[in-house]
C-alpha positions as CSV (number, residue, x, y, z in Angstrom):
1,M,-20.4,-5.5,26.1
2,R,-20.3,-4.1,22.6
3,T,-19.9,-6.3,19.5
4,T,-18.6,-4.9,16.2
5,S,-19.4,-6.0,12.7
6,P,-16.6,-7.4,10.5
7,G,-14.5,-4.7,8.9
8,P,-13.0,-4.5,5.5
9,L,-9.6,-5.6,6.7
10,D,-10.9,-9.0,8.0
11,A,-9.8,-12.2,6.3
12,A,-11.3,-13.0,3.0
13,P,-13.7,-16.0,2.7
14,R,-12.0,-19.3,2.0
15,H,-13.3,-19.8,-1.5
16,L,-11.7,-16.4,-2.5
17,E,-8.3,-17.5,-1.1
18,V,-8.5,-20.8,-3.1
19,G,-9.4,-18.9,-6.3
20,M,-6.5,-16.5,-5.9
21,A,-4.1,-19.3,-5.2
22,L,-5.2,-21.1,-8.4
23,F,-4.9,-17.8,-10.3
24,L,-1.4,-17.2,-9.1
25,F,-0.4,-20.8,-9.8
26,I,-1.6,-20.6,-13.4
27,V,0.3,-17.4,-13.9
28,L,3.4,-18.9,-12.5
29,I,3.2,-21.9,-14.8
30,A,2.5,-19.6,-17.7
31,V,5.6,-17.6,-17.0
32,V,7.8,-20.7,-16.6
33,F,6.5,-22.2,-19.9
34,G,7.1,-18.9,-21.6
35,F,10.7,-18.6,-20.4
36,V,11.5,-22.2,-21.2
37,G,9.9,-21.8,-24.7
38,V,12.1,-18.7,-25.3
39,L,15.3,-20.1,-23.9
40,V,15.2,-23.6,-25.5
41,K,15.6,-23.4,-29.3
42,G,13.0,-25.4,-31.2
43,M,10.5,-25.4,-28.3
44,L,8.1,-22.7,-29.7
45,W,5.1,-24.8,-28.6
46,L,6.1,-24.2,-24.9
47,L,5.9,-20.5,-25.5
48,V,2.5,-20.9,-27.1
49,I,1.2,-23.0,-24.2
50,G,2.6,-20.4,-21.8
51,A,0.9,-17.6,-23.6
52,V,-2.4,-19.4,-23.7
53,L,-2.2,-20.2,-20.0
54,F,-1.4,-16.6,-19.2
55,I,-4.4,-15.3,-21.2
56,L,-6.6,-17.9,-19.5
57,A,-5.3,-16.7,-16.1
58,L,-6.1,-13.1,-17.0
59,V,-9.6,-14.0,-18.1
60,F,-10.1,-16.1,-14.9
61,G,-8.8,-13.3,-12.7
62,G,-11.0,-10.8,-14.5
63,M,-14.1,-12.9,-14.0
64,R,-13.3,-13.3,-10.3
65,L,-12.8,-9.5,-9.9
66,G,-16.0,-8.8,-11.8
67,K,-18.0,-11.1,-9.5
68,R,-16.4,-9.5,-6.4
69,S,-17.2,-5.9,-7.4
70,R,-20.8,-6.7,-8.2
71,S,-21.5,-8.2,-4.8
């Protein structure tokens, strides 16, 4: 009987799935805050919060990708 090693298409480790879910959740919240901030007059601070969250999500995602490519 022959055993094979895990291939590149196998499931990702659990901690990577949680990190990606968190990243997508932060991006979703940033987009929602951004739209609400633009649509509701006088709510510029929601747009600012959305922009900050989006930038943080991009930084977080970049760090995750950087760690993955070095391994």
